[in-house]
Structure formats: C-alpha cells, structure tokens
N, C-alpha and C positions, 0 to 999 in steps of 0.2 A: 705583568705578562702571565703570572701564574693563574690569574683569573681567566684570562683568555684561553689558556690551555685547558683549564678545568671544564669550560663550557663548549669549547670547540677543539676536541682532541684530534680531529681528522685533518687539521691544517698541515700543509707541507712545510718542509724546512724553509723554502723560499718565502712562503707567506709569513711564517713566524719571524724571519729576519726583517721583512718589511714592517711588520707590526712593532717589533722591538725597536726599530729605528725611530719610530714616532716620538718616543719619549724625549730624546735629545733634541730632535728637530723642533718640536713644539715648544720646549723650554727655551731654546735659542731664539726662535722667532717671536715668542711671546714677550721677550725682553725688548724687542724692537717695535712690534705692532701688537697691541693688546687684543687678542681674539678669544682668550680664555681668562676668566677673572684670576687675579694674582693668587688668591687664597685657594683656588680650585685646581690650579695647574698640577699640583702634586697628586691629585686624584684623577689624572688623565685617563688611565685605563678603565677604572670603574665608571666614572661619571661621563665619559665622552666616547671612548673606543668601544667598550662593551655595551654601553647604552645604545650606540649606533648599530651595533651588530645584533641587537634584539630583533630588528626587522627580518634578519635571516632565520630567526626561530619561527616567525609567522609564515614566511614563504621562502622556499629555496628557488631563486630565480633560475629559469632554464637558460642554457647558452643562447646567445643572440638577443636576449631581452635588452631593451633600451630604457634607462631610468634617468629621470631628471631630479636632481637634488635642488630643491627650491629654498633659497636663503641659506646657503651652505656655511656662511661664516668663514672660518678657517679650514673647512673641509669635512664637516660632520653633518649627516651621517655618511656622505659620499665616499670619502677616502677609505675608511675601514671596510665599507661594503664592496668597493672596487677591488680591494685586496682579496676579499672573500670570494668574489665572483669574477675571475679573470676573463671569462668568456662572455661577459656581458659588457655593455657600453654605458658609461655614466657621463652625464653632463652636469656640472656643478655651476649654479648661477648665484650671484649675490649682487645687490645694488651698491655695495661698498668696495671700491677698487682695492684698497689696501688689504682687505680680508682675502680677496681673490688672489692677490700676490702671494700671501702665505700658503694658500692651498696649492698654487702653481709650483712654488718652490719645494714644498713637501713632496708633491707628485714627482717632480724631476729628480729629487734626491733619492727616492726609493725606486725609481724606474718604473712607475706605473704607466702602462701603455693603453689602458682602456678607460681613462678618466680625463675629461677635458674641463678645467675650470674656466668660466667666462664671466667677465664683468658685465652684468645685464640684470635689469629689473624683470620680475616675472611677467608684467604686462607686456613687455617687449619680446618675450620668448615666443617663437613661431614653430618650433620643432614639435614632432609627434613622438610620444613615448608610451610604453606599456604601463609604467607606473611613475607617479610623482611621490618622492619621499621628502620629509622635512622633520625638523626638531623644533616644535613650539614657536614657529615663525609668526603665526597670526591665527585668529579664530578660524575654525574649520569652515564655516560658511563662506568667509572671505577668500580663503585659499581655494575652495572648490569653484567659486565664481571665476577666479583668475585663471585656473589651470584647466578648466573643462575643455578649452580649445586645444589643449596639448595632448589629450588622451587619445591614443590610436584606437582604431576599430578592430584591427586584427588581434586575435587572442592567441597566446602561446603558453600560458602558465596555468597552474592548478587553480588559481583564483582569477576572476575576471579583472581586467585592467582597472586601475583606479588610483586612489591616494592611500599612502601608508605614512602615518605621522606619529611622532613620539611626543607625549604630553603628560603633565602631572596635575594633581589637584582635582577639584570638583568640575566635572565636564558635562553635567546634565544639561545646562542651558545650551552649551556649544553644540552638542550632538542632537538636541531636540528636533531640529528640522529634518534629520536623517534617521530618526529612531527606529524605523522599520527595516533599514538596510545596513546601518553602520555596525561594525563588529569591534568591540572593545575588550582587550586582554590586558590584565595587570601584569607588569613585568616580573613580579614575584612568582608568577606561574613558572617562569623559566629560570630565574636567578634568585638565590636564597639570601643574598646580602640585604641588610636592612634598608639601604638607600633606594632600593627598587620598589619598596612599598608605596602605594598610591601614585605610581607612575605607570603609564599605559601606552600600549601600541594600538592605534586606531586605524582600522581599515574601512575605507569607503569606496565601494565599487562605483564606477561612473560609466 
C-alpha cells in the first residue's frame, strides 16, 4: 500500500480502504481458485494493483466513461481502475467462469458499485465502450480485430476512444501493423521500481 500512496497521493480514505482490503481478499481467494501465481501473490500491490493503475497515468478517465476490461482474470486491471474512477462504469469479462467468480466476490466484498464482472468471451461481447483495457491477454492485432466492434463513436476523453493495454518484452512485431498510430510508454516513465522496466502501456486509437 505504501507504493500505491507514493504514486497516487490524491486517493480518498474510502479508496485507500478498498485498495487495502484487496490483499486479504486475493490471498484468501487464491487459495481456492488460482488466479495469481503462488510465487507472485506476495507481490500483489506492485505486480498487479499498481501495474493496473498505470493506465491512469496515461489517461484520467472523465466521469461517465465506459470501459471494458477484456480478459480480466481475477479482476485486473478492472478492479483497481474502478476504485480509482468511481464515476466511470467498468465491465469485466473473461471466458473462465471461476476467475469471474473471484472478481465478483472481491467486488462485493469492497462494495464496488461501478464494476460488473461477466462470464463472457470477447467475441460474444456486444456492448459499446469508450476504451477497452487489458493486461497481456493476446497479441495486439488479434485484440484489435475482436474489439473493434465494441468501440463507441462518441468521444468524451482527452484521448480518442481505443485500446489501452499493458504488456512487456519486445513488442516490435506486435505493434508493426499500427506503427504510425500506436503510442508506447515504458512504465518506468511513471514508476521507478526495477520491475517496471521493459514493461509498457500501449495505446491504440480506433
């Protein structure tokens, strides 16, 4: 939690309480349903919560924004972002029902009102959203192909509607089809911890 407060000092007491509750909740649920690797669960805040919140460093969503978390797993990046942006609406989808159960239980436990986890594959999603967010679910060209039907036309934010995803490693081949429009920011631009080197926030307007 010290990491979260370091980079997001403006959070309210209520938001800090919700974020602090994630530690116990994810540890407990991970014992029942493995949504985070056993060796990584103790790095929950750095590797999962703060990593998810990097999207907020790229763009501060305006109230009323609708966001789809594609392949949310146990609720990342959607749950931390929903805590950060209580006046935005988040839909979290994943094709694995037990992972959605974890996201649902965590949501209910911390009283999130603006976040709806749904057991659904991306190809089946019919809703319209300002942004689609994800964490390394699939190659960017595949993701863009699936979610282009879900991007709304009406604009309300500082950046045009599109995809914002978190990825690591060598991304040259992956972003090549979009090289003229894609924006790639290394997370170490915002966070000084060693773990964030060679990890990126990718923005693709659509």
